[in-house]
PyMOL commands that place a pseudoatom at each C-alpha (Angstrom):
pseudoatom trace, name=CA, resn=UNK, resi=1, chain=A, elem=C, hetatm=0, pos=[103.831, 102.584, 90.360]
pseudoatom trace, name=CA, resn=UNK, resi=2, chain=A, elem=C, hetatm=0, pos=[102.666, 99.977, 88.264]
pseudoatom trace, name=CA, resn=UNK, resi=3, chain=A, elem=C, hetatm=0, pos=[99.184, 99.418, 86.649]
pseudoatom trace, name=CA, resn=UNK, resi=4, chain=A, elem=C, hetatm=0, pos=[96.961, 96.394, 86.871]
pseudoatom trace, name=CA, resn=UNK, resi=5, chain=A, elem=C, hetatm=0, pos=[97.546, 95.749, 83.400]
pseudoatom trace, name=CA, resn=UNK, resi=6, chain=A, elem=C, hetatm=0, pos=[101.652, 95.502, 83.999]
pseudoatom trace, name=CA, resn=UNK, resi=7, chain=A, elem=C, hetatm=0, pos=[100.388, 93.454, 86.895]
pseudoatom trace, name=CA, resn=UNK, resi=8, chain=A, elem=C, hetatm=0, pos=[98.589, 90.792, 85.077]
pseudoatom trace, name=CA, resn=UNK, resi=9, chain=A, elem=C, hetatm=0, pos=[101.523, 90.478, 82.939]
pseudoatom trace, name=CA, resn=UNK, resi=10, chain=A, elem=C, hetatm=0, pos=[103.576, 88.756, 85.452]
pseudoatom trace, name=CA, resn=UNK, resi=11, chain=A, elem=C, hetatm=0, pos=[103.854, 85.291, 87.189]
pseudoatom trace, name=CA, resn=UNK, resi=12, chain=A, elem=C, hetatm=0, pos=[101.177, 84.675, 89.461]
pseudoatom trace, name=CA, resn=UNK, resi=13, chain=A, elem=C, hetatm=0, pos=[104.039, 83.607, 92.071]
pseudoatom trace, name=CA, resn=UNK, resi=14, chain=A, elem=C, hetatm=0, pos=[105.157, 87.398, 92.611]
pseudoatom trace, name=CA, resn=UNK, resi=15, chain=A, elem=C, hetatm=0, pos=[103.371, 89.752, 95.852]
pseudoatom trace, name=CA, resn=UNK, resi=16, chain=A, elem=C, hetatm=0, pos=[102.357, 92.953, 95.405]
pseudoatom trace, name=CA, resn=UNK, resi=17, chain=A, elem=C, hetatm=0, pos=[101.805, 95.064, 98.200]
pseudoatom trace, name=CA, resn=UNK, resi=18, chain=A, elem=C, hetatm=0, pos=[98.504, 97.460, 97.169]
pseudoatom trace, name=CA, resn=UNK, resi=19, chain=A, elem=C, hetatm=0, pos=[96.947, 100.474, 98.681]
pseudoatom trace, name=CA, resn=UNK, resi=20, chain=A, elem=C, hetatm=0, pos=[93.382, 101.323, 97.984]
pseudoatom trace, name=CA, resn=UNK, resi=21, chain=A, elem=C, hetatm=0, pos=[91.573, 104.700, 98.496]
pseudoatom trace, name=CA, resn=UNK, resi=22, chain=A, elem=C, hetatm=0, pos=[87.956, 105.139, 99.228]
pseudoatom trace, name=CA, resn=UNK, resi=23, chain=A, elem=C, hetatm=0, pos=[85.221, 106.716, 96.835]
pseudoatom trace, name=CA, resn=UNK, resi=24, chain=A, elem=C, hetatm=0, pos=[85.273, 109.957, 99.138]
pseudoatom trace, name=CA, resn=UNK, resi=25, chain=A, elem=C, hetatm=0, pos=[89.082, 109.662, 99.265]
pseudoatom trace, name=CA, resn=UNK, resi=26, chain=A, elem=C, hetatm=0, pos=[88.951, 109.909, 103.170]
pseudoatom trace, name=CA, resn=UNK, resi=27, chain=A, elem=C, hetatm=0, pos=[89.972, 106.338, 103.820]
pseudoatom trace, name=CA, resn=UNK, resi=28, chain=A, elem=C, hetatm=0, pos=[92.998, 104.306, 102.731]
pseudoatom trace, name=CA, resn=UNK, resi=29, chain=A, elem=C, hetatm=0, pos=[93.620, 100.301, 102.860]
pseudoatom trace, name=CA, resn=UNK, resi=30, chain=A, elem=C, hetatm=0, pos=[96.820, 98.293, 102.446]
pseudoatom trace, name=CA, resn=UNK, resi=31, chain=A, elem=C, hetatm=0, pos=[96.976, 94.668, 101.722]
pseudoatom trace, name=CA, resn=UNK, resi=32, chain=A, elem=C, hetatm=0, pos=[98.864, 92.056, 100.339]
pseudoatom trace, name=CA, resn=UNK, resi=33, chain=A, elem=C, hetatm=0, pos=[98.118, 89.659, 96.734]
pseudoatom trace, name=CA, resn=UNK, resi=34, chain=A, elem=C, hetatm=0, pos=[99.455, 87.994, 93.838]
pseudoatom trace, name=CA, resn=UNK, resi=35, chain=A, elem=C, hetatm=0, pos=[96.876, 89.713, 91.677]
pseudoatom trace, name=CA, resn=UNK, resi=36, chain=A, elem=C, hetatm=0, pos=[95.649, 93.125, 93.095]
pseudoatom trace, name=CA, resn=UNK, resi=37, chain=A, elem=C, hetatm=0, pos=[93.050, 93.493, 90.115]
pseudoatom trace, name=CA, resn=UNK, resi=38, chain=A, elem=C, hetatm=0, pos=[91.277, 90.535, 91.812]
pseudoatom trace, name=CA, resn=UNK, resi=39, chain=A, elem=C, hetatm=0, pos=[91.575, 91.814, 95.286]
pseudoatom trace, name=CA, resn=UNK, resi=40, chain=A, elem=C, hetatm=0, pos=[90.124, 95.074, 94.018]
pseudoatom trace, name=CA, resn=UNK, resi=41, chain=A, elem=C, hetatm=0, pos=[86.888, 93.257, 92.686]
pseudoatom trace, name=CA, resn=UNK, resi=42, chain=A, elem=C, hetatm=0, pos=[86.645, 91.510, 96.100]
pseudoatom trace, name=CA, resn=UNK, resi=43, chain=A, elem=C, hetatm=0, pos=[87.196, 94.236, 98.368]
pseudoatom trace, name=CA, resn=UNK, resi=44, chain=A, elem=C, hetatm=0, pos=[84.191, 96.302, 95.916]
pseudoatom trace, name=CA, resn=UNK, resi=45, chain=A, elem=C, hetatm=0, pos=[81.998, 93.377, 96.550]
pseudoatom trace, name=CA, resn=UNK, resi=46, chain=A, elem=C, hetatm=0, pos=[81.773, 92.350, 92.857]
pseudoatom trace, name=CA, resn=UNK, resi=47, chain=A, elem=C, hetatm=0, pos=[83.142, 88.747, 93.663]
pseudoatom trace, name=CA, resn=UNK, resi=48, chain=A, elem=C, hetatm=0, pos=[83.135, 86.989, 96.948]
pseudoatom trace, name=CA, resn=UNK, resi=49, chain=A, elem=C, hetatm=0, pos=[85.691, 87.952, 99.565]
pseudoatom trace, name=CA, resn=UNK, resi=50, chain=A, elem=C, hetatm=0, pos=[87.352, 91.152, 100.571]
pseudoatom trace, name=CA, resn=UNK, resi=51, chain=A, elem=C, hetatm=0, pos=[88.186, 92.096, 103.941]
pseudoatom trace, name=CA, resn=UNK, resi=52, chain=A, elem=C, hetatm=0, pos=[85.059, 93.461, 106.179]
pseudoatom trace, name=CA, resn=UNK, resi=53, chain=A, elem=C, hetatm=0, pos=[86.894, 96.759, 107.177]
pseudoatom trace, name=CA, resn=UNK, resi=54, chain=A, elem=C, hetatm=0, pos=[86.602, 98.024, 103.330]
pseudoatom trace, name=CA, resn=UNK, resi=55, chain=A, elem=C, hetatm=0, pos=[82.686, 97.400, 103.110]
pseudoatom trace, name=CA, resn=UNK, resi=56, chain=A, elem=C, hetatm=0, pos=[81.911, 100.959, 104.570]
pseudoatom trace, name=CA, resn=UNK, resi=57, chain=A, elem=C, hetatm=0, pos=[84.482, 102.851, 101.963]
pseudoatom trace, name=CA, resn=UNK, resi=58, chain=A, elem=C, hetatm=0, pos=[83.037, 101.297, 98.759]
pseudoatom trace, name=CA, resn=UNK, resi=59, chain=A, elem=C, hetatm=0, pos=[84.086, 101.957, 95.747]
pseudoatom trace, name=CA, resn=UNK, resi=60, chain=A, elem=C, hetatm=0, pos=[87.363, 101.660, 96.201]
pseudoatom trace, name=CA, resn=UNK, resi=61, chain=A, elem=C, hetatm=0, pos=[90.311, 102.539, 93.722]
pseudoatom trace, name=CA, resn=UNK, resi=62, chain=A, elem=C, hetatm=0, pos=[93.565, 101.022, 93.284]
pseudoatom trace, name=CA, resn=UNK, resi=63, chain=A, elem=C, hetatm=0, pos=[95.855, 104.065, 94.071]
pseudoatom trace, name=CA, resn=UNK, resi=64, chain=A, elem=C, hetatm=0, pos=[99.481, 102.381, 94.518]
pseudoatom trace, name=CA, resn=UNK, resi=65, chain=A, elem=C, hetatm=0, pos=[100.993, 99.111, 93.518]
pseudoatom trace, name=CA, resn=UNK, resi=66, chain=A, elem=C, hetatm=0, pos=[104.415, 97.979, 94.984]
pseudoatom trace, name=CA, resn=UNK, resi=67, chain=A, elem=C, hetatm=0, pos=[106.359, 94.984, 93.496]
pseudoatom trace, name=CA, resn=UNK, resi=68, chain=A, elem=C, hetatm=0, pos=[106.691, 92.564, 92.444]
pseudoatom trace, name=CA, resn=UNK, resi=69, chain=A, elem=C, hetatm=0, pos=[107.951, 91.389, 95.526]
pseudoatom trace, name=CA, resn=UNK, resi=70, chain=A, elem=C, hetatm=0, pos=[110.082, 87.735, 95.767]
pseudoatom trace, name=CA, resn=UNK, resi=71, chain=A, elem=C, hetatm=0, pos=[108.040, 86.221, 98.357]
pseudoatom trace, name=CA, resn=UNK, resi=72, chain=A, elem=C, hetatm=0, pos=[105.179, 86.819, 100.852]
pseudoatom trace, name=CA, resn=UNK, resi=73, chain=A, elem=C, hetatm=0, pos=[107.544, 87.134, 103.742]
pseudoatom trace, name=CA, resn=UNK, resi=74, chain=A, elem=C, hetatm=0, pos=[108.790, 90.464, 101.812]
pseudoatom trace, name=CA, resn=UNK, resi=75, chain=A, elem=C, hetatm=0, pos=[105.427, 91.817, 100.994]
pseudoatom trace, name=CA, resn=UNK, resi=76, chain=A, elem=C, hetatm=0, pos=[104.057, 91.319, 104.526]
pseudoatom trace, name=CA, resn=UNK, resi=77, chain=A, elem=C, hetatm=0, pos=[107.511, 93.552, 105.560]
pseudoatom trace, name=CA, resn=UNK, resi=78, chain=A, elem=C, hetatm=0, pos=[106.420, 96.202, 103.128]
pseudoatom trace, name=CA, resn=UNK, resi=79, chain=A, elem=C, hetatm=0, pos=[102.835, 96.073, 103.910]
pseudoatom trace, name=CA, resn=UNK, resi=80, chain=A, elem=C, hetatm=0, pos=[103.597, 96.321, 107.847]
pseudoatom trace, name=CA, resn=UNK, resi=81, chain=A, elem=C, hetatm=0, pos=[105.462, 99.135, 107.323]
pseudoatom trace, name=CA, resn=UNK, resi=82, chain=A, elem=C, hetatm=0, pos=[102.947, 100.964, 105.050]
pseudoatom trace, name=CA, resn=UNK, resi=83, chain=A, elem=C, hetatm=0, pos=[100.034, 100.071, 107.614]
pseudoatom trace, name=CA, resn=UNK, resi=84, chain=A, elem=C, hetatm=0, pos=[102.234, 101.985, 110.170]
pseudoatom trace, name=CA, resn=UNK, resi=85, chain=A, elem=C, hetatm=0, pos=[101.310, 105.529, 108.445]
pseudoatom trace, name=CA, resn=UNK, resi=86, chain=A, elem=C, hetatm=0, pos=[97.849, 106.776, 107.562]
pseudoatom trace, name=CA, resn=UNK, resi=87, chain=A, elem=C, hetatm=0, pos=[96.383, 108.605, 104.729]
pseudoatom trace, name=CA, resn=UNK, resi=88, chain=A, elem=C, hetatm=0, pos=[98.259, 110.618, 102.103]
pseudoatom trace, name=CA, resn=UNK, resi=89, chain=A, elem=C, hetatm=0, pos=[101.385, 109.552, 104.025]
pseudoatom trace, name=CA, resn=UNK, resi=90, chain=A, elem=C, hetatm=0, pos=[100.458, 105.506, 102.883]
pseudoatom trace, name=CA, resn=UNK, resi=91, chain=A, elem=C, hetatm=0, pos=[100.589, 106.859, 99.429]
pseudoatom trace, name=CA, resn=UNK, resi=92, chain=A, elem=C, hetatm=0, pos=[103.891, 109.048, 99.183]
pseudoatom trace, name=CA, resn=UNK, resi=93, chain=A, elem=C, hetatm=0, pos=[105.519, 105.859, 101.231]
pseudoatom trace, name=CA, resn=UNK, resi=94, chain=A, elem=C, hetatm=0, pos=[104.335, 103.563, 98.385]
pseudoatom trace, name=CA, resn=UNK, resi=95, chain=A, elem=C, hetatm=0, pos=[106.353, 105.795, 95.752]
pseudoatom trace, name=CA, resn=UNK, resi=96, chain=A, elem=C, hetatm=0, pos=[109.428, 105.687, 97.744]
pseudoatom trace, name=CA, resn=UNK, resi=97, chain=A, elem=C, hetatm=0, pos=[111.787, 102.636, 96.858]
pseudoatom trace, name=CA, resn=UNK, resi=98, chain=A, elem=C, hetatm=0, pos=[112.261, 100.475, 99.798]
pseudoatom trace, name=CA, resn=UNK, resi=99, chain=A, elem=C, hetatm=0, pos=[115.219, 100.705, 102.094]
for i in range(1, 99): cmd.bond("trace and resi %d" % i, "trace and resi %d" % (i + 1))
show_as sticks, trace
zoom trace
């Protein structure tokens, strides 16, 4: 798992898959971005953007970051695999290396 500071130091052409956890800890959200820290701010309503489905869980915390991944297609593949899982299972899957 990488911290958002480590992600910021990377090239913006790298893609990341991120897992958010809601304030109450009962919901998770999976997404992709070249800038997970910015996306977190969008999901939390600090700046415009973010997914409609994350409005109810605010504030969100960045629980896991997978990457960097070489391209958007690979990030979408990992995102799809994580979205098949639920809750804590997503967090555990994000900790394992991709196969």
